[in-house]
Backbone as CSV, one residue per row, in Angstrom:
resi,resn,N_x,N_y,N_z,CA_x,CA_y,CA_z,C_x,C_y,C_z
1,MET,35.916,30.377,-57.246,36.439,29.801,-56.044,36.063,30.598,-54.814
2,ARG,36.002,31.859,-54.987,35.688,32.682,-53.821,34.308,32.353,-53.262
3,LYS,33.357,32.095,-54.138,32.025,31.737,-53.665,32.069,30.453,-52.847
4,CYS,32.815,29.504,-53.299,32.921,28.230,-52.573,33.597,28.442,-51.227
5,GLU,34.637,29.262,-51.188,35.334,29.515,-49.919,34.414,30.220,-48.935
6,ARG,33.678,31.211,-49.422,32.745,31.916,-48.531,31.669,30.975,-48.005
7,ALA,31.132,30.145,-48.857,30.103,29.193,-48.443,30.677,28.219,-47.416
8,ALA,31.894,27.762,-47.617,32.517,26.833,-46.667,32.749,27.518,-45.329
9,ARG,33.195,28.773,-45.354,33.409,29.505,-44.088,32.080,29.750,-43.366
10,ALA,31.049,30.103,-44.106,29.740,30.339,-43.487,29.206,29.046,-42.880
11,TRP,29.372,27.974,-43.608,28.921,26.677,-43.079,29.705,26.312,-41.825
12,ALA,31.014,26.555,-41.814,31.850,26.244,-40.647,31.429,27.094,-39.448
13,ARG,31.144,28.378,-39.689,30.688,29.237,-38.590,29.357,28.738,-38.026
14,GLY,28.439,28.344,-38.894,27.148,27.826,-38.452,27.300,26.514,-37.696
15,ALA,28.177,25.661,-38.142,28.404,24.382,-37.469,29.012,24.597,-36.093
16,ARG,29.961,25.539,-36.002,30.552,25.841,-34.693,29.501,26.406,-33.743
17,GLY,28.603,27.229,-34.233,27.557,27.808,-33.397,26.608,26.751,-32.864
18,ARG,26.303,25.771,-33.699,25.418,24.695,-33.254,26.101,23.816,-32.210
19,HIS,27.365,23.545,-32.379,28.085,22.696,-31.437,28.298,23.386,-30.098
20,SER,28.372,24.691,-30.087,28.617,25.394,-28.831,27.393,25.393,-27.919
21,ASP,26.181,25.086,-28.443,24.974,25.033,-27.622,24.847,23.743,-26.822
22,ARG,25.648,22.764,-27.118,25.522,21.476,-26.446,25.715,21.601,-24.941
23,GLY,26.601,22.403,-24.480,26.831,22.571,-23.041,25.636,23.185,-22.342
24,PHE,24.946,24.102,-23.014,23.776,24.730,-22.413,22.640,23.733,-22.235
25,VAL,22.448,22.874,-23.202,21.385,21.877,-23.114,21.656,20.931,-21.949
26,THR,22.908,20.517,-21.792,23.265,19.635,-20.685,23.038,20.327,-19.345
27,ALA,23.423,21.586,-19.233,23.237,22.325,-17.981,21.748,22.515,-17.671
28,GLU,20.958,22.834,-18.677,19.524,23.009,-18.463,18.883,21.696,-18.024
29,THR,19.294,20.588,-18.634,18.768,19.287,-18.251,19.160,18.945,-16.824
30,ALA,20.374,19.271,-16.448,20.841,18.980,-15.093,20.061,19.765,-14.043
31,VAL,19.555,20.920,-14.403,18.773,21.723,-13.460,17.301,21.300,-13.478
32,VAL,16.756,21.053,-14.645,15.322,20.774,-14.780,14.974,19.353,-14.330
33,LEU,15.824,18.395,-14.585,15.508,17.009,-14.253,15.243,16.788,-12.765
34,PRO,16.066,17.283,-11.841,15.732,17.121,-10.419,14.427,17.813,-10.022
35,VAL,14.140,18.938,-10.621,12.891,19.645,-10.326,11.700,18.784,-10.763
36,LEU,11.805,18.169,-11.934,10.723,17.305,-12.410,10.564,16.073,-11.522
37,VAL,11.656,15.513,-11.044,11.592,14.351,-10.160,10.911,14.723,-8.847
38,VAL,11.277,15.859,-8.267,10.659,16.310,-7.012,9.173,16.584,-7.224
39,PHE,8.834,17.189,-8.341,7.432,17.465,-8.647,6.641,16.161,-8.776
40,ALA,7.195,15.170,-9.467,6.514,13.881,-9.610,6.359,13.192,-8.256
41,MET,7.378,13.265,-7.412,7.279,12.666,-6.076,6.209,13.359,-5.240
42,ALA,6.106,14.677,-5.351,5.083,15.411,-4.613,3.682,15.015,-5.088
43,LEU,3.517,14.810,-6.378,2.221,14.368,-6.900,1.857,12.984,-6.379
44,VAL,2.811,12.073,-6.374,2.552,10.723,-5.874,2.203,10.778,-4.392
45,TRP,2.943,11.570,-3.615,2.667,11.682,-2.187,1.271,12.268,-1.961
46,GLY,0.909,13.269,-2.748,-0.431,13.853,-2.630,-1.520,12.835,-2.914
47,LEU,-1.306,11.991,-3.908,-2.284,10.940,-4.202,-2.375,9.938,-3.055
48,LEU,-1.248,9.618,-2.423,-1.273,8.706,-1.274,-2.048,9.313,-0.105
49,VAL,-1.895,10.615,0.112,-2.633,11.289,1.189,-4.127,11.278,0.893
50,VAL,-4.495,11.539,-0.342,-5.917,11.514,-0.713,-6.484,10.110,-0.543
51,ALA,-5.724,9.091,-0.917,-6.179,7.706,-0.744,-6.360,7.380,0.739
52,ALA,-5.444,7.860,1.584,-5.575,7.633,3.032,-6.796,8.360,3.585
53,GLN,-7.081,9.549,3.076,-8.264,10.297,3.514,-9.540,9.540,3.148
54,ILE,-9.574,8.991,1.950,-10.751,8.223,1.520,-10.921,6.977,2.391
55,GLN,-9.797,6.325,2.741,-9.879,5.162,3.625,-10.413,5.558,5.000
56,CYS,-9.996,6.726,5.498,-10.501,7.197,6.795,-11.998,7.485,6.734
57,VAL,-12.460,8.054,5.634,-13.897,8.316,5.462,-14.668,7.002,5.493
58,ASP,-14.194,6.023,4.725,-14.877,4.723,4.689,-14.864,4.048,6.056
59,ALA,-13.738,4.115,6.756,-13.631,3.470,8.069,-14.564,4.124,9.082
60,ALA,-14.626,5.459,9.073,-15.506,6.161,10.017,-16.968,5.837,9.731
61,ARG,-17.344,5.803,8.465,-18.739,5.470,8.118,-19.077,4.036,8.504
62,THR,-18.155,3.121,8.242,-18.390,1.724,8.586,-18.551,1.564,10.094
63,GLY,-17.684,2.218,10.856,-17.778,2.163,12.311,-19.057,2.786,12.835
64,ALA,-19.462,3.907,12.244,-20.695,4.569,12.687,-21.919,3.694,12.402
65,ARG,-21.925,3.013,11.246,-23.039,2.110,10.944,-23.113,0.967,11.945
66,ALA,-21.942,0.399,12.248,-21.913,-0.713,13.208,-22.341,-0.242,14.595
67,ALA,-21.899,0.944,14.998,-22.277,1.471,16.315,-23.763,1.819,16.366
68,ALA,-24.312,2.293,15.249,-25.738,2.627,15.207,-26.598,1.375,15.365
69,ARG,-26.077,0.234,14.909,-26.808,-1.040,15.085,-26.640,-1.582,16.502
70,GLN,-25.953,-0.837,17.326,-25.696,-1.184,18.723,-24.793,-2.417,18.855
71,ASP,-23.829,-2.548,17.949,-22.807,-3.584,18.084,-21.928,-3.241,19.278
72,PRO,-21.258,-4.211,19.889,-20.355,-3.917,21.010,-19.218,-2.986,20.574
73,ALA,-18.727,-2.205,21.512,-17.697,-1.213,21.202,-16.445,-1.858,20.609
74,ASP,-16.035,-3.013,21.127,-14.855,-3.691,20.593,-15.054,-4.079,19.130
75,ALA,-16.238,-4.552,18.795,-16.530,-4.944,17.413,-16.536,-3.731,16.490
76,VAL,-17.056,-2.605,16.986,-17.090,-1.378,16.181,-15.670,-0.917,15.877
77,VAL,-14.826,-0.895,16.899,-13.435,-0.456,16.707,-12.707,-1.418,15.769
78,LYS,-12.965,-2.702,15.907,-12.313,-3.693,15.043,-12.722,-3.503,13.582
79,VAL,-14.011,-3.335,13.330,-14.504,-3.155,11.961,-13.934,-1.875,11.351
80,ALA,-13.919,-0.797,12.119,-13.390,0.470,11.612,-11.887,0.376,11.383
81,SER,-11.172,-0.308,12.259,-9.717,-0.441,12.112,-9.347,-1.241,10.871
82,GLU,-10.168,-2.231,10.534,-9.905,-3.028,9.337,-10.050,-2.207,8.064
83,ALA,-10.950,-1.237,8.062,-11.169,-0.396,6.880,-10.233,0.805,6.841
84,ALA,-9.620,1.137,7.969,-8.761,2.327,8.074,-7.354,2.039,7.549
85,PRO,-6.589,3.096,7.267,-5.191,2.897,6.881,-4.403,2.248,8.017
86,ARG,-3.304,1.599,7.676,-2.477,0.925,8.673,-1.998,1.920,9.733
87,GLY,-2.139,1.550,10.991,-1.669,2.393,12.086,-2.640,3.482,12.510
88,ALA,-3.841,3.490,11.968,-4.830,4.529,12.314,-5.380,4.281,13.712
89,ARG,-5.783,5.385,14.346,-6.393,5.318,15.676,-7.900,5.542,15.519
90,VAL,-8.685,4.659,16.120,-10.149,4.735,16.029,-10.702,4.973,17.423
91,THR,-11.555,5.989,17.555,-12.219,6.247,18.840,-13.729,6.254,18.625
92,LEU,-14.421,5.786,19.647,-15.875,5.689,19.597,-16.437,6.395,20.812
93,SER,-17.463,7.219,20.588,-18.132,7.859,21.722,-19.634,7.834,21.466
94,ARG,-20.374,7.787,22.552,-21.846,7.781,22.473,-22.370,8.968,23.267
95,GLU,-23.305,9.690,22.671,-23.926,10.848,23.315,-25.432,10.748,23.083
96,ALA,-26.156,10.466,24.120,-27.616,10.298,24.033,-27.943,9.258,22.963
97,ASP,-28.611,9.666,21.877,-28.965,8.703,20.840,-28.062,8.834,19.600
98,LEU,-26.873,9.420,19.774,-25.907,9.559,18.676,-24.630,8.794,18.991
99,VAL,-24.015,8.237,17.956,-22.695,7.619,18.085,-21.739,8.379,17.177
100,ARG,-20.517,8.538,17.625,-19.504,9.277,16.870,-18.258,8.402,16.767
101,VAL,-17.783,8.201,15.545,-16.560,7.435,15.301,-15.554,8.372,14.644
102,VAL,-14.368,8.444,15.238,-13.299,9.298,14.716,-12.126,8.403,14.332
103,VAL,-11.627,8.586,13.106,-10.475,7.837,12.614,-9.372,8.842,12.303
104,VAL,-8.194,8.626,12.903,-7.054,9.522,12.713,-5.862,8.682,12.275
105,ALA,-5.182,9.121,11.203,-4.015,8.407,10.690,-2.915,9.399,10.355
106,ASP,-1.684,8.938,10.457,-0.549,9.759,10.029,-0.494,9.745,8.504
107,PRO,0.026,10.818,7.895,0.120,10.820,6.430,1.081,9.729,5.964
108,PRO,0.785,9.079,4.856,1.652,8.003,4.386,2.994,8.525,3.876
109,ALA,3.998,7.710,3.978,5.346,7.933,3.449,6.152,8.954,4.262
110,LEU,5.630,10.110,4.552,6.368,11.133,5.304,5.739,11.274,6.689
111,HIS,6.203,10.475,7.635,5.567,10.422,8.954,5.958,11.584,9.863
112,GLY,6.946,12.365,9.519,7.374,13.442,10.395,6.625,14.752,10.195
113,LEU,5.669,14.779,9.295,4.954,16.032,9.022,3.994,16.362,10.162
114,PRO,3.757,17.658,10.397,2.950,18.074,11.551,1.439,18.034,11.324
115,PHE,0.949,17.228,10.427,-0.500,17.116,10.264,-0.875,15.649,10.149
116,GLU,-2.168,15.408,10.277,-2.664,14.044,10.203,-3.945,14.014,9.387
117,VAL,-4.265,12.842,8.882,-5.492,12.639,8.118,-6.555,12.222,9.124
118,ARG,-7.699,12.926,9.107,-8.722,12.709,10.142,-10.104,12.739,9.510
119,GLU,-10.954,11.848,9.979,-12.346,11.857,9.537,-13.240,11.436,10.689
120,GLU,-14.453,11.973,10.678,-15.412,11.722,11.744,-16.771,11.417,11.121
121,ALA,-17.476,10.436,11.689,-18.821,10.105,11.219,-19.751,10.003,12.427
122,VAL,-20.962,10.516,12.275,-21.961,10.502,13.343,-23.215,9.826,12.803
123,ALA,-23.825,8.982,13.635,-25.059,8.295,13.229,-26.008,8.217,14.413
124,SER,-27.302,8.136,14.110,-28.319,7.938,15.147,-28.385,6.462,15.501
125,VAL,-28.552,6.202,16.789,-28.677,4.831,17.252,-30.019,4.290,16.778
126,GLU,-29.994,3.097,16.186,-31.225,2.468,15.706,-31.972,1.848,16.883
127,GLN,-33.281,1.927,16.837,-34.108,1.327,17.880,-34.317,-0.151,17.533
128,GLU,-34.315,-0.991,18.545,-34.566,-2.396,18.332,-36.038,-2.611,17.978
129,LEU,-36.303,-3.620,17.201,-37.688,-3.939,16.860,-38.451,-4.376,18.106
130,GLY,-39.604,-3.846,18.281,-40.434,-4.209,19.416,-40.124,-3.400,20.669
131,ALA,-39.073,-2.607,20.646,-38.742,-1.778,21.824,-39.520,-0.487,21.749
132,GLU,-39.940,0.000,22.894,-40.675,1.259,22.915,-39.696,2.426,22.891
133,PRO,-40.025,3.491,22.174,-39.127,4.648,22.072,-38.926,5.386,23.355
């Protein structure tokens, strides 16, 4: 009988030890879960910023191509604005035989941050066929 009693007491001690860890697991989960949520949100926001940067690159290149073909300034800004992220500012400047298109946008989702997504493209003005250089 003594062997059975000792085995039962040892089993009871082990069972109590396992049950006492339940509070620690809950506390660890309560601390780690918000950290994981914030980390996932930061990753998503970073991907949105990268996507906005790529849109700015495409918009600046599209605008520079249109300006190099000597399209009117309004048409260049319109074409670049259509390719740019929503709310982006497009500027066009001409210097001698170069055109410069700058696209600037606020970062998506968090508009109060002190930086902006910006891209610039420069192209040579194309000569018209039959025109003398």
